[in-house]
A tleap script that builds the chain and sets N, CA, C and O, in Angstrom:
source leaprc.protein.ff14SB
mol = sequence {
  NMET GLN VAL SER ALA LEU PHE GLU LYS THR
  PHE VAL LEU LEU LYS PRO ASP ALA ILE GLU
  ARG GLY LEU MET LEU PRO LEU LEU ASN GLU
  LEU CYS PHE SER PRO VAL ARG ALA ARG LEU
  PHE VAL PRO PRO TRP ASP VAL TRP GLY PHE
  HIE TYR GLN GLU HIE ARG GLY LYS ASP TRP
  TYR ASP ARG LEU VAL ALA HIE MET SER SER
  GLY PRO VAL PHE ALA MET VAL ILE GLY GLY
  VAL ASP ALA VAL HIE LEU ALA ARG GLN ARG
  ALA LEU ALA LEU ARG GLU LYS TYR GLY GLY
  VAL GLY PRO ARG ASN LEU ILE HIE THR SER
  ASP SER PRO GLU SER ALA ARG TYR GLU ILE
  GLY LEU TRP GLU PRO GLN CLEU
}
set mol.1.N position { 0.839 -1.171 0.000 }
set mol.1.CA position { 0.000 0.000 0.000 }
set mol.1.C position { 0.889 1.240 0.000 }
set mol.1.O position { 1.874 1.302 0.736 }
set mol.2.N position { 0.543 2.223 -0.821 }
set mol.2.CA position { 1.299 3.455 -0.902 }
set mol.2.C position { 0.720 4.483 0.060 }
set mol.2.O position { -0.475 4.772 0.011 }
set mol.3.N position { 1.537 5.026 0.913 }
set mol.3.CA position { 1.088 6.037 1.863 }
set mol.3.C position { 0.633 7.294 1.129 }
set mol.3.O position { -0.330 7.935 1.550 }
set mol.4.N position { 1.306 7.656 0.044 }
set mol.4.CA position { 0.956 8.872 -0.683 }
set mol.4.C position { -0.484 8.835 -1.176 }
set mol.4.O position { -1.097 9.891 -1.332 }
set mol.5.N position { -1.037 7.666 -1.424 }
set mol.5.CA position { -2.420 7.555 -1.878 }
set mol.5.C position { -3.399 7.938 -0.773 }
set mol.5.O position { -4.546 8.276 -1.064 }
set mol.6.N position { -2.973 7.893 0.487 }
set mol.6.CA position { -3.841 8.212 1.604 }
set mol.6.C position { -3.778 9.678 1.994 }
set mol.6.O position { -4.622 10.157 2.752 }
set mol.7.N position { -2.785 10.395 1.483 }
set mol.7.CA position { -2.634 11.808 1.820 }
set mol.7.C position { -3.745 12.596 1.128 }
set mol.7.O position { -4.008 12.406 -0.059 }
set mol.8.N position { -4.390 13.480 1.885 }
set mol.8.CA position { -5.414 14.334 1.295 }
set mol.8.C position { -5.428 15.675 2.009 }
set mol.8.O position { -4.912 15.814 3.118 }
set mol.9.N position { -6.023 16.651 1.357 }
set mol.9.CA position { -6.184 17.971 1.952 }
set mol.9.C position { -7.658 18.164 2.304 }
set mol.9.O position { -8.545 17.588 1.673 }
set mol.10.N position { -7.896 18.981 3.318 }
set mol.10.CA position { -9.263 19.323 3.685 }
set mol.10.C position { -9.306 20.758 4.168 }
set mol.10.O position { -8.271 21.385 4.396 }
set mol.11.N position { -10.518 21.268 4.321 }
set mol.11.CA position { -10.720 22.648 4.737 }
set mol.11.C position { -11.255 22.682 6.163 }
set mol.11.O position { -12.157 21.925 6.520 }
set mol.12.N position { -10.684 23.572 6.973 }
set mol.12.CA position { -11.101 23.753 8.363 }
set mol.12.C position { -11.275 25.243 8.606 }
set mol.12.O position { -10.485 26.059 8.131 }
set mol.13.N position { -12.308 25.586 9.344 }
set mol.13.CA position { -12.604 26.981 9.629 }
set mol.13.C position { -12.930 27.131 11.103 }
set mol.13.O position { -13.866 26.508 11.604 }
set mol.14.N position { -12.160 27.956 11.800 }
set mol.14.CA position { -12.511 28.311 13.172 }
set mol.14.C position { -13.451 29.502 13.080 }
set mol.14.O position { -13.097 30.546 12.532 }
set mol.15.N position { -14.641 29.335 13.617 }
set mol.15.CA position { -15.720 30.307 13.454 }
set mol.15.C position { -15.542 31.515 14.382 }
set mol.15.O position { -14.728 31.478 15.305 }
set mol.16.N position { -16.309 32.589 14.132 }
set mol.16.CA position { -16.171 33.793 14.951 }
set mol.16.C position { -16.307 33.548 16.458 }
set mol.16.O position { -15.627 34.201 17.250 }
set mol.17.N position { -17.171 32.622 16.859 }
set mol.17.CA position { -17.330 32.362 18.298 }
set mol.17.C position { -16.072 31.737 18.899 }
set mol.17.O position { -15.763 31.981 20.066 }
set mol.18.N position { -15.352 30.947 18.134 }
set mol.18.CA position { -14.089 30.371 18.628 }
set mol.18.C position { -13.052 31.468 18.828 }
set mol.18.O position { -12.327 31.472 19.823 }
set mol.19.N position { -12.986 32.399 17.879 }
set mol.19.CA position { -12.027 33.500 17.977 }
set mol.19.C position { -12.419 34.406 19.152 }
set mol.19.O position { -11.568 34.807 19.946 }
set mol.20.N position { -13.699 34.717 19.249 }
set mol.20.CA position { -14.213 35.586 20.313 }
set mol.20.C position { -13.947 35.014 21.706 }
set mol.20.O position { -13.662 35.757 22.645 }
set mol.21.N position { -14.041 33.703 21.830 }
set mol.21.CA position { -13.830 33.041 23.126 }
set mol.21.C position { -12.358 32.772 23.427 }
set mol.21.O position { -12.042 32.203 24.472 }
set mol.22.N position { -11.463 33.164 22.546 }
set mol.22.CA position { -10.036 32.959 22.773 }
set mol.22.C position { -9.603 31.516 22.628 }
set mol.22.O position { -8.636 31.091 23.261 }
set mol.23.N position { -10.307 30.758 21.800 }
set mol.23.CA position { -10.021 29.327 21.660 }
set mol.23.C position { -9.192 28.971 20.425 }
set mol.23.O position { -8.983 27.793 20.138 }
set mol.24.N position { -8.725 29.969 19.703 }
set mol.24.CA position { -8.011 29.663 18.468 }
set mol.24.C position { -6.810 28.748 18.710 }
set mol.24.O position { -6.700 27.705 18.066 }
set mol.25.N position { -5.922 29.111 19.611 }
set mol.25.CA position { -4.729 28.287 19.841 }
set mol.25.C position { -5.056 26.927 20.450 }
set mol.25.O position { -4.508 25.924 19.994 }
set mol.26.N position { -5.932 26.845 21.471 }
set mol.26.CA position { -6.274 25.506 21.972 }
set mol.26.C position { -6.886 24.604 20.891 }
set mol.26.O position { -6.557 23.420 20.812 }
set mol.27.N position { -7.762 25.155 20.072 }
set mol.27.CA position { -8.378 24.334 19.016 }
set mol.27.C position { -7.336 23.896 17.994 }
set mol.27.O position { -7.330 22.738 17.574 }
set mol.28.N position { -6.462 24.802 17.592 }
set mol.28.CA position { -5.414 24.438 16.635 }
set mol.28.C position { -4.504 23.354 17.202 }
set mol.28.O position { -4.156 22.403 16.500 }
set mol.29.N position { -4.118 23.492 18.462 }
set mol.29.CA position { -3.258 22.483 19.087 }
set mol.29.C position { -3.948 21.127 19.167 }
set mol.29.O position { -3.319 20.096 18.933 }
set mol.30.N position { -5.221 21.124 19.490 }
set mol.30.CA position { -5.934 19.853 19.661 }
set mol.30.C position { -6.380 19.232 18.348 }
set mol.30.O position { -6.696 18.043 18.307 }
set mol.31.N position { -6.413 20.010 17.278 }
set mol.31.CA position { -6.699 19.424 15.963 }
set mol.31.C position { -5.569 18.509 15.516 }
set mol.31.O position { -5.793 17.534 14.797 }
set mol.32.N position { -4.349 18.831 15.948 }
set mol.32.CA position { -3.164 18.011 15.634 }
set mol.32.C position { -2.833 17.977 14.141 }
set mol.32.O position { -2.320 16.977 13.639 }
set mol.33.N position { -3.123 19.053 13.443 }
set mol.33.CA position { -2.731 19.208 12.048 }
set mol.33.C position { -2.028 20.541 11.915 }
set mol.33.O position { -2.356 21.495 12.619 }
set mol.34.N position { -1.077 20.609 11.028 }
set mol.34.CA position { -0.445 21.888 10.707 }
set mol.34.C position { -1.088 22.432 9.436 }
set mol.34.O position { -1.237 21.703 8.455 }
set mol.35.N position { -1.465 23.692 9.446 }
set mol.35.CA position { -2.049 24.266 8.232 }
set mol.35.C position { -1.048 24.295 7.074 }
set mol.35.O position { 0.134 24.581 7.265 }
set mol.36.N position { -1.533 23.999 5.897 }
set mol.36.CA position { -0.757 24.147 4.676 }
set mol.36.C position { -0.832 25.610 4.244 }
set mol.36.O position { 0.164 26.199 3.824 }
set mol.37.N position { -2.012 26.176 4.354 }
set mol.37.CA position { -2.271 27.595 4.104 }
set mol.37.C position { -3.298 28.035 5.127 }
set mol.37.O position { -4.180 27.258 5.493 }
set mol.38.N position { -3.196 29.274 5.597 }
set mol.38.CA position { -4.129 29.749 6.618 }
set mol.38.C position { -4.174 31.263 6.636 }
set mol.38.O position { -3.242 31.945 6.208 }
set mol.39.N position { -5.295 31.771 7.149 }
set mol.39.CA position { -5.443 33.219 7.268 }
set mol.39.C position { -6.521 33.544 8.297 }
set mol.39.O position { -7.586 32.927 8.311 }
set mol.40.N position { -6.235 34.512 9.153 }
set mol.40.CA position { -7.205 35.061 10.091 }
set mol.40.C position { -7.727 36.348 9.463 }
set mol.40.O position { -6.967 37.295 9.260 }
set mol.41.N position { -9.041 36.386 9.150 }
set mol.41.CA position { -9.596 37.562 8.480 }
set mol.41.C position { -11.121 37.538 8.549 }
set mol.41.O position { -11.730 36.551 8.962 }
set mol.42.N position { -11.713 38.644 8.138 }
set mol.42.CA position { -13.167 38.725 7.996 }
set mol.42.C position { -13.456 38.571 6.499 }
set mol.42.O position { -13.197 39.489 5.721 }
set mol.43.N position { -13.985 37.429 6.099 }
set mol.43.CA position { -14.247 37.206 4.674 }
set mol.43.C position { -15.353 38.129 4.160 }
set mol.43.O position { -16.200 38.575 4.933 }
set mol.44.N position { -15.345 38.411 2.872 }
set mol.44.CA position { -16.437 39.199 2.309 }
set mol.44.C position { -17.771 38.449 2.429 }
set mol.44.O position { -17.820 37.219 2.398 }
set mol.45.N position { -18.824 39.211 2.563 }
set mol.45.CA position { -20.167 38.660 2.774 }
set mol.45.C position { -20.523 37.595 1.740 }
set mol.45.O position { -21.078 36.557 2.099 }
set mol.46.N position { -20.216 37.830 0.470 }
set mol.46.CA position { -20.668 36.932 -0.590 }
set mol.46.C position { -20.064 35.530 -0.518 }
set mol.46.O position { -20.651 34.582 -1.039 }
set mol.47.N position { -18.906 35.387 0.116 }
set mol.47.CA position { -18.299 34.054 0.202 }
set mol.47.C position { -19.194 33.086 0.975 }
set mol.47.O position { -19.203 31.885 0.703 }
set mol.48.N position { -19.948 33.618 1.944 }
set mol.48.CA position { -20.819 32.742 2.735 }
set mol.48.C position { -21.957 32.170 1.899 }
set mol.48.O position { -22.390 31.042 2.132 }
set mol.49.N position { -22.440 32.931 0.935 }
set mol.49.CA position { -23.475 32.409 0.039 }
set mol.49.C position { -22.993 31.213 -0.761 }
set mol.49.O position { -23.744 30.264 -0.988 }
set mol.50.N position { -21.745 31.261 -1.187 }
set mol.50.CA position { -21.168 30.132 -1.917 }
set mol.50.C position { -20.843 28.975 -0.970 }
set mol.50.O position { -21.102 27.813 -1.283 }
set mol.51.N position { -20.277 29.306 0.182 }
set mol.51.CA position { -19.876 28.269 1.127 }
set mol.51.C position { -21.080 27.459 1.632 }
set mol.51.O position { -21.007 26.237 1.759 }
set mol.52.N position { -22.173 28.150 1.914 }
set mol.52.CA position { -23.361 27.494 2.470 }
set mol.52.C position { -24.497 27.383 1.458 }
set mol.52.O position { -25.666 27.384 1.845 }
set mol.53.N position { -24.177 27.288 0.180 }
set mol.53.CA position { -25.207 27.279 -0.858 }
set mol.53.C position { -26.239 26.163 -0.687 }
set mol.53.O position { -27.403 26.353 -1.037 }
set mol.54.N position { -25.844 25.018 -0.165 }
set mol.54.CA position { -26.791 23.906 -0.008 }
set mol.54.C position { -27.818 24.167 1.091 }
set mol.54.O position { -28.805 23.440 1.202 }
set mol.55.N position { -27.593 25.192 1.896 }
set mol.55.CA position { -28.520 25.512 2.990 }
set mol.55.C position { -29.453 26.676 2.680 }
set mol.55.O position { -30.318 27.010 3.489 }
set mol.56.N position { -29.284 27.293 1.518 }
set mol.56.CA position { -30.156 28.416 1.142 }
set mol.56.C position { -31.610 27.966 1.191 }
set mol.56.O position { -31.958 26.864 0.765 }
set mol.57.N position { -32.447 28.852 1.723 }
set mol.57.CA position { -33.876 28.548 1.803 }
set mol.57.C position { -34.292 27.917 3.119 }
set mol.57.O position { -35.483 27.864 3.427 }
set mol.58.N position { -33.340 27.442 3.895 }
set mol.58.CA position { -33.671 26.858 5.206 }
set mol.58.C position { -33.927 27.995 6.190 }
set mol.58.O position { -33.348 29.074 6.064 }
set mol.59.N position { -34.788 27.752 7.161 }
set mol.59.CA position { -35.206 28.824 8.073 }
set mol.59.C position { -34.058 29.404 8.896 }
set mol.59.O position { -34.173 30.532 9.375 }
set mol.60.N position { -32.980 28.692 9.074 }
set mol.60.CA position { -31.859 29.162 9.883 }
set mol.60.C position { -30.696 29.710 9.063 }
set mol.60.O position { -29.680 30.117 9.625 }
set mol.61.N position { -30.837 29.725 7.749 }
set mol.61.CA position { -29.759 30.164 6.861 }
set mol.61.C position { -29.309 31.598 7.168 }
set mol.61.O position { -28.112 31.853 7.293 }
set mol.62.N position { -30.250 32.529 7.289 }
set mol.62.CA position { -29.889 33.932 7.532 }
set mol.62.C position { -29.155 34.104 8.860 }
set mol.62.O position { -28.217 34.896 8.952 }
set mol.63.N position { -29.575 33.367 9.889 }
set mol.63.CA position { -28.887 33.445 11.188 }
set mol.63.C position { -27.465 32.902 11.074 }
set mol.63.O position { -26.535 33.446 11.668 }
set mol.64.N position { -27.308 31.835 10.311 }
set mol.64.CA position { -25.986 31.250 10.111 }
set mol.64.C position { -25.053 32.245 9.415 }
set mol.64.O position { -23.931 32.469 9.870 }
set mol.65.N position { -25.508 32.831 8.334 }
set mol.65.CA position { -24.672 33.783 7.583 }
set mol.65.C position { -24.385 35.015 8.442 }
set mol.65.O position { -23.273 35.542 8.413 }
set mol.66.N position { -25.374 35.475 9.202 }
set mol.66.CA position { -25.151 36.629 10.085 }
set mol.66.C position { -24.072 36.306 11.113 }
set mol.66.O position { -23.191 37.128 11.367 }
set mol.67.N position { -24.134 35.114 11.707 }
set mol.67.CA position { -23.109 34.732 12.687 }
set mol.67.C position { -21.737 34.648 12.032 }
set mol.67.O position { -20.761 35.177 12.565 }
set mol.68.N position { -21.656 33.994 10.891 }
set mol.68.CA position { -20.352 33.806 10.249 }
set mol.68.C position { -19.755 35.139 9.794 }
set mol.68.O position { -18.539 35.254 9.642 }
set mol.69.N position { -20.591 36.128 9.581 }
set mol.69.CA position { -20.132 37.455 9.167 }
set mol.69.C position { -19.874 38.385 10.345 }
set mol.69.O position { -19.504 39.542 10.148 }
set mol.70.N position { -20.061 37.899 11.553 }
set mol.70.CA position { -20.003 38.760 12.738 }
set mol.70.C position { -18.596 39.074 13.235 }
set mol.70.O position { -18.433 39.917 14.117 }
set mol.71.N position { -17.591 38.423 12.695 }
set mol.71.CA position { -16.230 38.661 13.157 }
set mol.71.C position { -15.244 37.855 12.362 }
set mol.71.O position { -15.615 37.190 11.395 }
set mol.72.N position { -13.976 37.905 12.760 }
set mol.72.CA position { -12.950 37.174 12.012 }
set mol.72.C position { -13.089 35.657 12.166 }
set mol.72.O position { -13.619 35.151 13.155 }
set mol.73.N position { -12.598 34.968 11.163 }
set mol.73.CA position { -12.507 33.511 11.172 }
set mol.73.C position { -11.056 33.148 10.889 }
set mol.73.O position { -10.300 33.952 10.344 }
set mol.74.N position { -10.677 31.934 11.263 }
set mol.74.CA position { -9.364 31.420 10.903 }
set mol.74.C position { -9.603 30.289 9.925 }
set mol.74.O position { -9.977 29.182 10.312 }
set mol.75.N position { -9.382 30.582 8.647 }
set mol.75.CA position { -9.617 29.615 7.579 }
set mol.75.C position { -8.302 28.947 7.227 }
set mol.75.O position { -7.267 29.606 7.129 }
set mol.76.N position { -8.349 27.632 7.037 }
set mol.76.CA position { -7.104 26.933 6.728 }
set mol.76.C position { -7.336 25.687 5.887 }
set mol.76.O position { -8.380 25.039 5.953 }
set mol.77.N position { -6.339 25.391 5.115 }
set mol.77.CA position { -6.263 24.123 4.407 }
set mol.77.C position { -5.226 23.306 5.156 }
set mol.77.O position { -4.113 23.769 5.403 }
set mol.78.N position { -5.600 22.095 5.512 }
set mol.78.CA position { -4.669 21.201 6.194 }
set mol.78.C position { -4.488 19.948 5.344 }
set mol.78.O position { -5.328 19.628 4.503 }
set mol.79.N position { -3.411 19.262 5.566 }
set mol.79.CA position { -3.152 18.050 4.818 }
set mol.79.C position { -2.612 16.968 5.719 }
set mol.79.O position { -1.963 17.239 6.729 }
set mol.80.N position { -2.888 15.743 5.339 }
set mol.80.CA position { -2.381 14.615 6.095 }
set mol.80.C position { -3.037 13.330 5.648 }
set mol.80.O position { -3.899 13.332 4.768 }
set mol.81.N position { -2.634 12.252 6.245 }
set mol.81.CA position { -3.224 10.957 5.958 }
set mol.81.C position { -4.633 10.933 6.527 }
set mol.81.O position { -4.826 11.168 7.719 }
set mol.82.N position { -5.618 10.650 5.683 }
set mol.82.CA position { -7.031 10.565 6.079 }
set mol.82.C position { -7.510 11.870 6.735 }
set mol.82.O position { -8.283 11.847 7.693 }
set mol.83.N position { -7.037 13.004 6.202 }
set mol.83.CA position { -7.286 14.311 6.820 }
set mol.83.C position { -8.763 14.655 6.929 }
set mol.83.O position { -9.180 15.208 7.947 }
set mol.84.N position { -9.568 14.347 5.921 }
set mol.84.CA position { -10.994 14.705 5.963 }
set mol.84.C position { -11.661 14.024 7.146 }
set mol.84.O position { -12.327 14.678 7.948 }
set mol.85.N position { -11.491 12.739 7.256 }
set mol.85.CA position { -12.133 11.963 8.323 }
set mol.85.C position { -11.599 12.353 9.706 }
set mol.85.O position { -12.375 12.580 10.634 }
set mol.86.N position { -10.286 12.428 9.834 }
set mol.86.CA position { -9.698 12.733 11.146 }
set mol.86.C position { -10.030 14.142 11.614 }
set mol.86.O position { -10.329 14.348 12.790 }
set mol.87.N position { -9.983 15.111 10.710 }
set mol.87.CA position { -10.319 16.491 11.097 }
set mol.87.C position { -11.774 16.572 11.534 }
set mol.87.O position { -12.093 17.273 12.495 }
set mol.88.N position { -12.649 15.870 10.848 }
set mol.88.CA position { -14.074 15.873 11.201 }
set mol.88.C position { -14.274 15.253 12.585 }
set mol.88.O position { -14.994 15.811 13.413 }
set mol.89.N position { -13.653 14.120 12.838 }
set mol.89.CA position { -13.765 13.469 14.151 }
set mol.89.C position { -13.262 14.379 15.262 }
set mol.89.O position { -13.910 14.531 16.298 }
set mol.90.N position { -12.111 14.976 15.038 }
set mol.90.CA position { -11.531 15.860 16.060 }
set mol.90.C position { -12.394 17.098 16.278 }
set mol.90.O position { -12.544 17.554 17.411 }
set mol.91.N position { -12.959 17.644 15.209 }
set mol.91.CA position { -13.825 18.821 15.339 }
set mol.91.C position { -15.056 18.500 16.179 }
set mol.91.O position { -15.454 19.296 17.029 }
set mol.92.N position { -15.652 17.350 15.947 }
set mol.92.CA position { -16.829 16.957 16.734 }
set mol.92.C position { -16.473 16.803 18.204 }
set mol.92.O position { -17.245 17.203 19.076 }
set mol.93.N position { -15.313 16.228 18.483 }
set mol.93.CA position { -14.864 16.079 19.871 }
set mol.93.C position { -14.594 17.454 20.505 }
set mol.93.O position { -14.897 17.664 21.680 }
set mol.94.N position { -14.035 18.374 19.742 }
set mol.94.CA position { -13.757 19.710 20.268 }
set mol.94.C position { -15.042 20.484 20.535 }
set mol.94.O position { -15.123 21.230 21.511 }
set mol.95.N position { -16.040 20.317 19.685 }
set mol.95.CA position { -17.339 20.949 19.933 }
set mol.95.C position { -17.925 20.445 21.244 }
set mol.95.O position { -18.468 21.215 22.037 }
set mol.96.N position { -17.807 19.146 21.455 }
set mol.96.CA position { -18.332 18.561 22.693 }
set mol.96.C position { -17.550 19.069 23.903 }
set mol.96.O position { -18.140 19.400 24.932 }
set mol.97.N position { -16.249 19.129 23.785 }
set mol.97.CA position { -15.397 19.545 24.901 }
set mol.97.C position { -15.618 21.013 25.282 }
set mol.97.O position { -15.745 21.345 26.460 }
set mol.98.N position { -15.663 21.885 24.271 }
set mol.98.CA position { -15.726 23.325 24.532 }
set mol.98.C position { -17.141 23.907 24.442 }
set mol.98.O position { -17.351 25.079 24.751 }
set mol.99.N position { -18.082 23.107 24.031 }
set mol.99.CA position { -19.462 23.583 23.937 }
set mol.99.C position { -19.697 24.386 22.677 }
set mol.99.O position { -18.775 24.963 22.100 }
set mol.100.N position { -20.921 24.410 22.275 }
set mol.100.CA position { -21.306 25.142 21.083 }
set mol.100.C position { -22.491 24.466 20.435 }
set mol.100.O position { -22.512 23.251 20.241 }
set mol.101.N position { -23.477 25.278 20.104 }
set mol.101.CA position { -24.687 24.732 19.479 }
set mol.101.C position { -25.082 25.606 18.306 }
set mol.101.O position { -24.682 26.766 18.205 }
set mol.102.N position { -25.876 25.023 17.421 }
set mol.102.CA position { -26.345 25.768 16.260 }
set mol.102.C position { -25.169 26.301 15.470 }
set mol.102.O position { -24.152 25.622 15.330 }
set mol.103.N position { -25.302 27.512 14.954 }
set mol.103.CA position { -24.189 28.056 14.164 }
set mol.103.C position { -22.977 28.417 15.023 }
set mol.103.O position { -21.874 28.572 14.500 }
set mol.104.N position { -23.173 28.552 16.335 }
set mol.104.CA position { -22.066 28.903 17.236 }
set mol.104.C position { -21.416 27.610 17.768 }
set mol.104.O position { -21.373 27.366 18.974 }
set mol.105.N position { -20.919 26.803 16.841 }
set mol.105.CA position { -20.332 25.526 17.231 }
set mol.105.C position { -18.824 25.459 16.983 }
set mol.105.O position { -18.260 24.381 16.793 }
set mol.106.N position { -18.192 26.615 16.987 }
set mol.106.CA position { -16.737 26.768 17.033 }
set mol.106.C position { -15.974 26.469 15.759 }
set mol.106.O position { -15.086 27.233 15.381 }
set mol.107.N position { -16.299 25.378 15.093 }
set mol.107.CA position { -15.402 24.896 14.036 }
set mol.107.C position { -16.200 24.233 12.919 }
set mol.107.O position { -17.191 23.543 13.157 }
set mol.108.N position { -15.740 24.461 11.710 }
set mol.108.CA position { -16.308 23.793 10.534 }
set mol.108.C position { -15.201 22.962 9.905 }
set mol.108.O position { -14.053 23.398 9.826 }
set mol.109.N position { -15.548 21.779 9.464 }
set mol.109.CA position { -14.628 20.974 8.658 }
set mol.109.C position { -15.396 20.397 7.485 }
set mol.109.O position { -16.600 20.156 7.573 }
set mol.110.N position { -14.704 20.181 6.407 }
set mol.110.CA position { -15.326 19.520 5.262 }
set mol.110.C position { -15.817 18.148 5.696 }
set mol.110.O position { -15.141 17.455 6.456 }
set mol.111.N position { -16.993 17.754 5.215 }
set mol.111.CA position { -17.565 16.476 5.651 }
set mol.111.C position { -17.320 15.323 4.685 }
set mol.111.O position { -17.722 14.190 4.953 }
set mol.112.N position { -16.660 15.606 3.562 }
set mol.112.CA position { -16.354 14.549 2.591 }
set mol.112.C position { -15.211 15.030 1.701 }
set mol.112.O position { -14.932 16.228 1.649 }
set mol.113.N position { -14.559 14.127 1.013 }
set mol.113.CA position { -13.513 14.554 0.072 }
set mol.113.C position { -14.056 15.505 -1.004 }
set mol.113.O position { -13.358 16.425 -1.430 }
set mol.114.N position { -15.302 15.280 -1.442 }
set mol.114.CA position { -15.909 16.149 -2.452 }
set mol.114.C position { -16.124 17.559 -1.896 }
set mol.114.O position { -15.822 18.548 -2.564 }
set mol.115.N position { -16.645 17.642 -0.675 }
set mol.115.CA position { -16.821 18.948 -0.026 }
set mol.115.C position { -15.477 19.628 0.171 }
set mol.115.O position { -15.353 20.838 -0.016 }
set mol.116.N position { -14.477 18.852 0.546 }
set mol.116.CA position { -13.140 19.421 0.753 }
set mol.116.C position { -12.626 20.049 -0.535 }
set mol.116.O position { -12.096 21.160 -0.512 }
set mol.117.N position { -12.776 19.355 -1.654 }
set mol.117.CA position { -12.312 19.904 -2.930 }
set mol.117.C position { -13.048 21.202 -3.263 }
set mol.117.O position { -12.430 22.178 -3.687 }
set mol.118.N position { -14.377 21.210 -3.067 }
set mol.118.CA position { -15.162 22.419 -3.344 }
set mol.118.C position { -14.737 23.565 -2.429 }
set mol.118.O position { -14.490 24.676 -2.898 }
set mol.119.N position { -14.651 23.297 -1.129 }
set mol.119.CA position { -14.340 24.347 -0.162 }
set mol.119.C position { -12.908 24.870 -0.323 }
set mol.119.O position { -12.670 26.070 -0.188 }
set mol.120.N position { -11.969 23.989 -0.607 }
set mol.120.CA position { -10.591 24.438 -0.852 }
set mol.120.C position { -10.563 25.314 -2.100 }
set mol.120.O position { -9.886 26.342 -2.116 }
set mol.121.N position { -11.282 24.927 -3.136 }
set mol.121.CA position { -11.344 25.743 -4.340 }
set mol.121.C position { -11.939 27.119 -4.091 }
set mol.121.O position { -11.519 28.102 -4.701 }
set mol.122.N position { -12.909 27.189 -3.203 }
set mol.122.CA position { -13.561 28.449 -2.865 }
set mol.122.C position { -12.667 29.330 -1.998 }
set mol.122.O position { -12.558 30.533 -2.236 }
set mol.123.N position { -12.034 28.736 -0.998 }
set mol.123.CA position { -11.309 29.509 0.016 }
set mol.123.C position { -9.832 29.712 -0.273 }
set mol.123.O position { -9.290 30.764 0.069 }
set mol.124.N position { -9.169 28.761 -0.880 }
set mol.124.CA position { -7.713 28.837 -1.004 }
set mol.124.C position { -7.211 30.120 -1.688 }
set mol.124.O position { -6.176 30.645 -1.278 }
set mol.125.N position { -7.896 30.643 -2.706 }
set mol.125.CA position { -7.412 31.886 -3.303 }
set mol.125.C position { -7.370 33.067 -2.311 }
set mol.125.O position { -6.638 34.034 -2.528 }
set mol.126.N position { -8.147 32.985 -1.239 }
set mol.126.CA position { -8.175 34.066 -0.252 }
set mol.126.C position { -7.162 33.869 0.879 }
set mol.126.O position { -6.956 34.765 1.697 }
set mol.127.N position { -6.544 32.708 0.918 }
set mol.127.CA position { -5.614 32.419 2.023 }
set mol.127.C position { -4.190 32.821 1.695 }
set mol.127.O position { -3.294 32.643 2.520 }
savepdb mol mol.pdb
quit
């Protein structure tokens, strides 16, 4: 088996509530991945429409976009063996550990290799 075949990139986003609560460094340390590319910034409003396009029309969509636009985020592309799956597992554990519900759940990770490719394509030019 070739290890290089297992290497993949994924997208991770520390949400405004994570930054506001001072959890950026603890979350980064506990994710156990080093960013390939990263940036702390307030993204333009329109990026959220593309990022959350599958949720348009849902009753909570406007609240989600309002929250994500409320402050800076730490957007990053990470890479590693089985990165999509491992980052997702770790993100869920971090949400449980540090608390967070609804859109204020601290961290976003791509939920599949296909989502990772889409999200990296959307975000990487801004990083």
